[in-house]
N, C-alpha and C positions, 0 to 999 in steps of 0.2 A: 447603816446598810438598809437598803430598800428590800422588802420582801415581795415575792410574787405570789399570785393566786393560782388556782388549779388550771384555769384556762391558759394562762401564759406558760405554765409548766408543760402542759400538754403540747402546746405549739412548739416547744423547744426539744421535745423528746427525740425526734429524728436527728436533729443537729447534734445532740449529745451522743447518740448511738454512732453517728458518723464522725465523731471527734471534731466537730466544727464549732462547738460552743467554747468560748474563752472568757477569761477575765471575770469581771463582776457578774456577768450573766451566768457563767458556769457556776460560780459560787452560790448565787441565789437559787439556781436550779437544784443543785445538790442539797442545799439546806432544806428546800421545800420537799424534795423527794424523800429525804430521810425522815421528815416529820409528818408526812401525809401518806397513810397506808393506801388510799385509793390511787394516788398518783404513782406510788411505787409499783402497785399491781399493774397499772396500765403500762408503765415503762417496762416492766418485766415481760408483759405480753408482746409489746412491740419489739423488744430486744430479742426475745425467743424466736419470733417470726423472722426478723431480719437476719439473724445469725444462723438459724437452722436452715433456711433456704440456701444460703451460701455454702454451708458445710455439707448438706446433703448432696449437693452437686459434686463436691470434692470427695465424698465418702469419708469425712472425718467424724470422729467421736463427738458426742454432744453432752455437755454438762453445763448448760448455760445459766441456770439459776445461780450457781456458785460463781460463775464467771462475771455475771452482772454485779453481784455484791463485791467481788474483788475489784472490778473496774471502778466502782464508786469509791471504794476505800483507797485505791492507788491514786485516783484523780484528786481526791481530797487531800491526801498526803502531799502530792506534788504542789497543790495550791498553798498549803501551809508553808512548805519550803520556799515557794516563790515569795509569799508575803513576808516571811522571816528575812529573806535576802534583801527585800526592799527596806525593811526596818534597819538592818545592819548598815546598808548604804547610807541611809539618812543620818544615822549616828556618826558614821565616818565623815560625812560632809560637815556635820556640826563641829566635830572635833577638829577637823582641818581648818574651819573658819576661826575657831578659837585660837589655834596655833598661829594662824596668819595675823590675827588682830594682836596677839601677844608680841609677835616679832615686829610688827609695825610700830607698836608703842615702844618697844625696846630700842628700835632704830632711832625713833624720834628723840627719846630721852638721851641716848648716847651722843648723837650728833648735834642736837640743838639744845641740850641741857634742860629739856622739858621734863618735869617730874609729874608723874600721874599718881 
């Protein structure tokens, strides 16, 4: 996996806040933000500003620090689940191919007397 630097991370902050970051870019972003206190602080500031403005207009309560931490946690959990599902599908594909190969060899040995 490729790692990103602070400049790339900062360029992706608005996309993350707007839920527009996906796939490997999202994973790289989250990994960097969790390990870089400066970028986390910058993300926190941008998140607080973006969310607070919208909520103040609607008169909603604001506890955005906890919400940002929760958003990162839930996004990472969803990414783990996504990658787990991809791994399960790969395993099922491999098992399916093994079964198909086994059946083909069984068919050949039954009808043509070929012993493997």
